[in-house]
N, CA, C and O of each residue as an XYZ file, in Angstrom:
304
protein
N    -200.481      6.612     99.519
C    -200.181      6.077     98.209
C    -198.672      5.987     98.023
O    -197.940      6.907     98.384
N    -198.220      4.895     97.468
C    -196.800      4.715     97.212
C    -196.456      5.302     95.846
O    -197.226      5.187     94.893
N    -195.297      5.927     95.771
C    -194.814      6.452     94.497
C    -193.575      5.672     94.126
O    -192.601      5.655     94.879
N    -193.599      5.032     92.986
C    -192.455      4.277     92.516
C    -192.174      4.647     91.074
O    -193.091      4.914     90.297
N    -190.912      4.660     90.727
C    -190.522      4.847     89.325
C    -189.377      3.870     89.082
O    -188.215      4.192     89.330
N    -189.709      2.677     88.598
C    -188.650      1.686     88.398
C    -187.719      2.090     87.258
O    -188.098      2.841     86.359
N    -186.489      1.574     87.318
C    -185.573      1.747     86.189
C    -186.090      0.842     85.088
O    -186.155     -0.375     85.260
N    -186.456      1.425     83.962
C    -187.058      0.636     82.884
C    -186.027      0.330     81.802
O    -185.097      1.101     81.568
N    -186.219     -0.825     81.142
C    -185.345     -1.252     80.066
C    -186.203     -1.618     78.864
O    -187.233     -2.275     79.014
N    -185.790     -1.203     77.683
C    -186.509     -1.524     76.453
C    -186.587     -3.043     76.313
O    -185.596     -3.748     76.505
N    -187.775     -3.534     75.977
C    -187.989     -4.958     75.793
C    -188.455     -5.693     77.032
O    -188.871     -6.848     76.940
N    -188.394     -5.045     78.201
C    -188.877     -5.667     79.431
C    -190.357     -5.344     79.618
O    -190.849     -4.352     79.081
N    -191.067     -6.180     80.378
C    -192.494     -6.013     80.621
C    -192.726     -5.362     81.977
O    -192.020     -5.642     82.946
N    -193.738     -4.480     82.030
C    -194.054     -3.734     83.245
C    -195.563     -3.642     83.443
O    -196.342     -3.794     82.502
N    -195.952     -3.389     84.685
C    -197.318     -3.000     85.021
C    -197.306     -1.490     85.041
O    -196.376     -0.891     85.581
N    -198.310     -0.860     84.469
C    -198.346      0.592     84.453
C    -199.654      1.114     83.925
O    -200.656      0.401     83.883
N    -199.633      2.378     83.519
C    -200.849      3.031     83.036
C    -200.463      4.105     82.029
O    -199.310      4.526     81.946
N    -201.457      4.533     81.272
C    -201.263      5.605     80.298
C    -201.480      6.936     81.006
O    -202.465      7.109     81.722
N    -200.570      7.864     80.808
C    -200.679      9.193     81.413
C    -201.917      9.887     80.858
O    -202.072      9.980     79.641
N    -202.801     10.377     81.724
C    -204.013     11.037     81.232
C    -203.741     12.389     80.561
O    -204.589     12.902     79.831
N    -202.563     12.962     80.809
C    -202.267     14.273     80.237
C    -201.621     14.187     78.852
O    -202.007     14.919     77.942
N    -200.630     13.286     78.689
C    -199.917     13.229     77.405
C    -200.093     11.909     76.661
O    -199.777     11.825     75.474
N    -200.593     10.877     77.341
C    -200.838      9.596     76.687
C    -199.661      8.637     76.680
O    -199.795      7.518     76.183
N    -198.501      9.039     77.220
C    -197.359      8.132     77.275
C    -197.588      7.056     78.332
O    -198.192      7.315     79.372
N    -197.100      5.846     78.055
C    -197.192      4.768     79.030
C    -196.192      5.026     80.151
O    -195.096      5.534     79.916
N    -196.582      4.674     81.361
C    -195.772      4.885     82.541
C    -195.659      3.581     83.303
O    -196.672      2.948     83.599
N    -194.446      3.170     83.625
C    -194.223      1.920     84.344
C    -194.365      2.133     85.840
O    -193.906      3.137     86.385
N    -195.010      1.169     86.501
C    -195.100      1.191     87.958
C    -194.242      0.091     88.575
O    -193.477      0.354     89.504
N    -194.358     -1.138     88.071
C    -193.609     -2.267     88.617
C    -193.262     -3.234     87.490
O    -194.000     -3.358     86.513
N    -192.136     -3.911     87.639
C    -191.686     -4.912     86.663
C    -192.649     -6.098     86.658
O    -193.155     -6.487     87.711
N    -192.906     -6.678     85.483
C    -193.763     -7.862     85.356
C    -192.861     -9.069     85.127
O    -192.412     -9.292     84.003
N    -192.586     -9.858     86.173
C    -191.696    -11.004     86.022
C    -192.259    -12.095     85.110
O    -191.509    -12.958     84.654
N    -193.562    -12.072     84.838
C    -194.184    -13.060     83.960
C    -194.072    -12.666     82.489
O    -194.495    -13.425     81.618
N    -193.506    -11.486     82.197
C    -193.287    -10.999     80.825
C    -194.547    -11.065     79.971
O    -194.495    -11.465     78.808
N    -195.683    -10.670     80.552
C    -196.935    -10.609     79.804
C    -197.668    -11.924     79.714
O    -198.721    -11.987     79.080
N    -197.158    -12.974     80.317
C    -197.784    -14.293     80.265
C    -198.398    -14.635     81.620
O    -198.151    -13.944     82.608
N    -199.184    -15.683     81.668
C    -199.690    -16.189     82.937
C    -200.833    -15.376     83.499
O    -201.643    -14.821     82.757
N    -200.892    -15.311     84.821
C    -201.985    -14.643     85.523
C    -202.113    -13.197     85.096
O    -201.122    -12.537     84.784
N    -203.339    -12.712     85.084
C    -203.606    -11.337     84.684
C    -203.678    -10.403     85.880
O    -204.385     -9.396     85.832
N    -202.963    -10.715     86.949
C    -202.907     -9.857     88.132
C    -201.446     -9.589     88.460
O    -200.562    -10.359     88.085
N    -201.205     -8.495     89.162
C    -199.849     -8.251     89.646
C    -199.586     -9.313     90.689
O    -200.358     -9.446     91.639
N    -198.514    -10.073     90.536
C    -198.256    -11.183     91.442
C    -197.220    -10.824     92.493
O    -197.577    -10.570     93.643
N    -195.960    -10.798     92.130
C    -194.908    -10.654     93.123
C    -194.727     -9.228     93.631
O    -194.187     -9.037     94.721
N    -195.158     -8.231     92.882
C    -194.908     -6.849     93.289
C    -196.210     -6.074     93.483
O    -196.247     -4.861     93.275
N    -197.267     -6.763     93.877
C    -198.554     -6.101     94.024
C    -198.507     -5.079     95.171
O    -198.175     -5.434     96.302
N    -198.833     -3.830     94.885
C    -198.842     -2.813     95.936
C    -199.948     -3.083     96.945
O    -200.989     -3.642     96.600
N    -199.723     -2.688     98.181
C    -200.709     -2.860     99.239
C    -201.863     -1.886     99.031
O    -203.014     -2.205     99.332
N    -201.555     -0.704     98.518
C    -202.556      0.338     98.349
C    -203.490      0.047     97.177
O    -203.128     -0.667     96.243
N    -204.690      0.607     97.239
C    -205.640      0.471     96.138
C    -205.313      1.442     95.018
O    -205.742      1.241     93.882
N    -204.556      2.497     95.321
C    -204.140      3.496     94.333
C    -202.624      3.612     94.371
O    -202.022      3.498     95.439
N    -202.004      3.834     93.229
C    -200.571      4.093     93.156
C    -200.360      5.399     92.418
O    -201.134      5.746     91.527
N    -199.312      6.125     92.787
C    -198.969      7.383     92.137
C    -197.761      7.127     91.254
O    -196.790      6.501     91.677
N    -197.830      7.619     90.017
C    -196.753      7.423     89.054
C    -196.370      8.755     88.431
O    -197.132      9.720     88.483
N    -195.187      8.797     87.845
C    -194.726      9.961     87.101
C    -194.354      9.482     85.706
O    -193.529      8.581     85.557
N    -194.957     10.079     84.687
C    -194.684      9.664     83.309
C    -193.317     10.201     82.871
O    -192.741     11.044     83.557
N    -192.796      9.724     81.742
C    -191.499     10.201     81.252
C    -191.454     11.710     81.014
O    -190.371     12.295     80.980
N    -192.616     12.349     80.848
C    -192.668     13.803     80.633
C    -192.846     14.583     81.923
O    -193.010     15.803     81.888
N    -192.815     13.893     83.075
C    -192.878     14.564     84.367
C    -194.265     14.771     84.936
O    -194.398     15.390     85.992
N    -195.315     14.274     84.272
C    -196.677     14.433     84.791
C    -196.934     13.392     85.879
O    -196.730     12.198     85.662
N    -197.384     13.849     87.051
C    -197.727     12.926     88.140
C    -199.218     12.659     88.111
O    -200.022     13.569     87.907
N    -199.581     11.394     88.319
C    -200.989     11.027     88.374
C    -201.133      9.747     89.177
O    -200.160      9.024     89.388
N    -202.348      9.470     89.623
C    -202.589      8.233     90.353
C    -203.533      7.349     89.541
O    -204.315      7.825     88.718
N    -203.433      6.051     89.801
C    -204.279      5.077     89.109
C    -204.659      3.979     90.079
O    -203.900      3.657     90.994
N    -205.827      3.407     89.882
C    -206.257      2.284     90.702
C    -205.394      1.074     90.358
O    -205.153      0.790     89.185
N    -204.930      0.363     91.383
C    -204.096     -0.814     91.185
C    -204.772     -1.815     90.256
O    -204.114     -2.421     89.410
N    -206.085     -1.991     90.411
C    -206.805     -2.982     89.595
C    -206.875     -2.584     88.122
O    -207.199     -3.421     87.279
N    -206.576     -1.317     87.792
C    -206.638     -0.857     86.402
C    -205.282     -0.820     85.704
O    -205.191     -0.406     84.548
N    -204.218     -1.254     86.404
C    -202.902     -1.232     85.776
C    -202.852     -2.235     84.627
O    -203.469     -3.298     84.685
N    -202.109     -1.880     83.587
C    -201.992     -2.693     82.381
C    -200.595     -3.299     82.291
O    -199.636     -2.749     82.832
N    -200.489     -4.432     81.606
C    -199.173     -5.012     81.323
C    -198.761     -4.559     79.939
O    -199.562     -4.594     79.005
N    -197.496     -4.126     79.801
C    -197.020     -3.695     78.492
C    -195.516     -3.881     78.394
O    -194.810     -3.926     79.402
N    -195.039     -3.989     77.157
C    -193.614     -4.117     76.899
C    -193.050     -2.716     76.658
O    -193.509     -2.009     75.762
N    -192.055     -2.314     77.456
C    -191.483     -0.981     77.343
C    -190.784     -0.848     75.989
O    -189.958     -1.685     75.626
N    -191.115      0.189     75.262
C    -190.530      0.450     73.963
C    -191.346     -0.089     72.803
O    -191.071      0.239     71.648
N    -192.348     -0.912     73.091
C    -193.170     -1.489     72.023
C    -194.410     -0.655     71.742
O    -195.100     -0.900     70.752
N    -194.708      0.311     72.577
C    -195.918      1.107     72.390
C    -195.719      2.210     71.389
O    -196.646      2.972     71.118
C-alpha cells in the first residue's frame, strides 16, 4: 500500500476519505478536475486497491481506492 500525504491548500479539490477515528477529512491526491467531470481518479489514480492515509490529527488508516471521495479542502 502506498502512503501519501499531499501538501494541501484551502480551496483546492482532493481525493480522500473521512478518518474513521475522528471524522476529519484526509486528502490522498489532488483532483485536477476540481470536482467536475469524471467521477473517478484520473491522472493520479493509485495502482493499489487500498491506500494508507494519515489524517490531520495523526491517525493512520487505509481505504479502498474505489471509495475515495472528492472534496474541497477547507469547505467541510
